[in-house]
C-alpha positions, -999 to 999 in steps of 0.1 A, spaced: -723 830 -165 -687 835 -186 -676 828 -215 -641 821 -208 -646 783 -221 -655 801 -260 -611 802 -264 -603 793 -295 -579 764 -278 -544 764 -294 -539 730 -312 -517 712 -300 -488 710 -326 -459 722 -315 -453 685 -292 -471 661 -327 -439 678 -341 -417 670 -314 -429 635 -310 -431 627 -348 -394 641 -353 -381 615 -319 -399 587 -338 -380 600 -376 -344 601 -355 -350 569 -338 -360 554 -370 -335 569 -388 -307 553 -360 -327 519 -370 -318 520 -405 -281 529 -404 -278 503 -374 -292 479 -398 -267 493 -428 -237 491 -406 -242 458 -395 -253 446 -434 -223 465 -442 -199 451 -420 -213 415 -423 -210 415 -461 -175 441 -466 -157 431 -431 -121 432 -439 -103 396 -447 -64 387 -446 -61 376 -479 -49 337 -478 -15 329 -490 -9 296 -500 22 284 -512 21 258 -541 59 244 -551 91 254 -539 128 246 -562 157 249 -570 163 255 -603 206 262 -594 225 243 -567 265 236 -563 287 237 -536 319 243 -535 344 243 -503 314 237 -483 298 273 -498 264 269 -512 252 286 -547 217 287 -557 186 305 -571 155 300 -546 122 298 -565 84 294 -544 51 293 -564 23 304 -543 -9 311 -551 -28 348 -532 -69 347 -525 -89 378 -521 -118 366 -503 -129 402 -505 -156 419 -522 -136 450 -534 -98 449 -548 -66 438 -528 -39 467 -533 -8 449 -524 26 472 -522 42 462 -492 54 429 -500 87 407 -494 96 370 -497 130 366 -478 151 339 -474 162 326 -438 191 296 -435 197 291 -394 187 323 -388 202 349 -409 189 363 -441 203 348 -472 175 361 -497 154 382 -499 134 399 -525 108 427 -531 75 416 -543 61 445 -566 28 459 -566 0 448 -579 -41 443 -574 -60 415 -576 -96 420 -577 -124 410 -560 -130 372 -545 -99 362 -569 -70 340 -568 -36 355 -586 -9 332 -591 29 342 -589 63 332 -592 99 345 -565 125 335 -582 153 351 -564 192 339 -564 207 339 -529 245 351 -520 266 326 -513 270 314 -478 286 284 -461 271 248 -448 266 242 -418 272 205 -424 288 182 -390 319 172 -393 320 134 -403 340 121 -369 304 134 -353 280 116 -376 274 86 -362 273 98 -323 245 124 -333 229 97 -366 198 88 -340 169 68 -361 188 80 -396 197 46 -410 236 42 -401 267 48 -418 270 15 -426 243 12 -453 264 43 -467 245 50 -504 209 42 -484 212 68 -459 200 100 -465 221 129 -475 225 156 -452 199 178 -452 196 223 -458 166 236 -436 158 271 -452 130 291 -445 110 313 -462 91 341 -453 68 356 -472 47 390 -459 19 409 -484 5 440 -470 -17 466 -493 -52 479 -485 -88 466 -493 -112 499 -499 -147 490 -499 -178 510 -509 -149 532 -526 -151 551 -488 -138 528 -465 -99 523 -469 -83 496 -443 -54 479 -437 -51 442 -448 -24 418 -444 -10 380 -450 16 362 -438 30 327 -450 61 306 -436 72 278 -448 102 257 -435 115 239 -470 140 209 -464 165 205 -499 187 174 -498 226 185 -504 237 165 -525 212 176 -559 196 204 -546 166 188 -549 133 199 -523 131 174 -501 97 187 -489 85 223 -475 57 228 -444 41 262 -442 
């Protein structure tokens, strides 16, 4: 009769420890994934939105075919993030027939989470020559505009400007993650040459 079966059996503690370790790790990975998904849906950094509310030319003068004026653009910038948007790299550029005629740096600042900030950018534009077709060709190129016969009624020559605004900065999410965000707005502005009134703008 052999008494081998009386040898005390070692409890398989090593194996159960490993199994519970693996379960715990899988659970942790799952929790981290859930947190990341929630984090990125709630806190996913979004670019701010720029809306142009009004464009004005407070002063406007023409002498010898050269234009001089002050340009004002009123904008609202909305920060859709759940964190403060810090803007520091922002500018407004004004172009006429592809050439830059005005430029302004927008001072740095903050826009709180979910808030809209109203700004105005006003700067004087360096004088530049107006490109107006000579009187002889206006009738030929008039196209759909009302003919010269109704001279008083005809809409005078318009000046088309293009404004390009860029706002860049960062959103710091949960104090640790810093994301670069950027917003751009481009507008075409039609200005009446006779008095500098803004006929309309399209962004």
